[in-house]
N, C-alpha and C positions, 0 to 999 in steps of 0.2 A: 777381472772378477775372479775370486778364488772359489773353487768348487769344494764343498764339504762332502766327504765320502765316509761311509762307515764300513767296517770290516764285512767281508762276504760271509754268508752262512750257507753251508752245504747241507741240504736236506737228505739227499740220496746219492748213491754212486752214479757215475756217468751213465747217461741214457735218458729215456723218457721219464718224466715226473708229472703227476697230476696233483691239483690242489683244490680244496674247497674250504668253506667256513661252516661252523655250526650256525643254526638259525639265529641265535642270539649274538653272534659275532665274537664270542669270547675265545674260541679255539680255532686254530688253523689245522687242517688235516691234509697230509700229503701221502702219496704212495709213489713207488718208483720201480724202476727196472730191476732193482735189487730184491724185490719181493716183500718189502717192508711197508707197513703203514705207520706213520708217525703222527702223534697228536701233540701239538704245540699249544701252550697256554697263551702265548702271545708272540710277537715277532722277536722279542728279547729272550725267549726261553732258551737256555743253554743245555737243557737236559730233557728233551721231549720223550714221552713214552713211546716205545717202539714195539711193533708186533709183526711177526713174520706170517704172511698169508699164502706164500707159495714161491715158486721160482721167479715170478715176475708179477707185479701188480700194475694194471694198465689204466684203470679209472676208479675214481672214488667220488661218492656224493653223500650228503647228510640229509636226513629227513626224519622228523618226528622221533628223536632219540635213538636213531639207528644209523649205522654206517652201511653203505652198500659198496662192495669192492669187486671189481672185475679182475680176474686173475688169468694166468697163462693156460689154465685148463678150460677156458671158454665158458666159465660159469660166473654168475653174479651171486656173491655170498653176502648175507646180512649179518651184522654184528650189533650187539647192544652198545649203547654209549652212556656212560663212560667206561663201563666194566670191560668191554670188548670181548664178550662171550659170543660164541657162534649162535646164530638165531635162524639158521636154515639157508638152503640154496633157493634163491628167488627164481632163477631160470638158467638154462644152458643153451648154448648156440653152437653152430658148426664152425664158426670163425671167431677170431678174437673180438672181444667187446672193447671198443676204444673210447666210448663216451657213455655216461649214465646221466639221465635227466629225470628228476622227479617233479611232477606238477600237482598231483593230487594225493589223496591218502593211499598209502601203500600197504597192502595186506600180505602178510607172509604166512 
């Protein structure tokens, strides 16, 4: 049986990468150890929009037209979507944030 494979796609430099989808499933959002957040239109997108958020981005989630990104400065920053304008710091911690989960309405 022959296995069909497609070329690999590299979202971020070597290291940790986090991924989520928009609620409508039309966009893939990734963040990585390189400090960038990338917004992909779909899996075939060859030129995603890229935004630098810090030295390292550890976690990302999407909720109600906002992106929430955890960075190396131990903060969770909100950004508007799709414009990617800063919308405020949601919270700060004394240690790195490695996961973000949104279950209800988020107030910023």
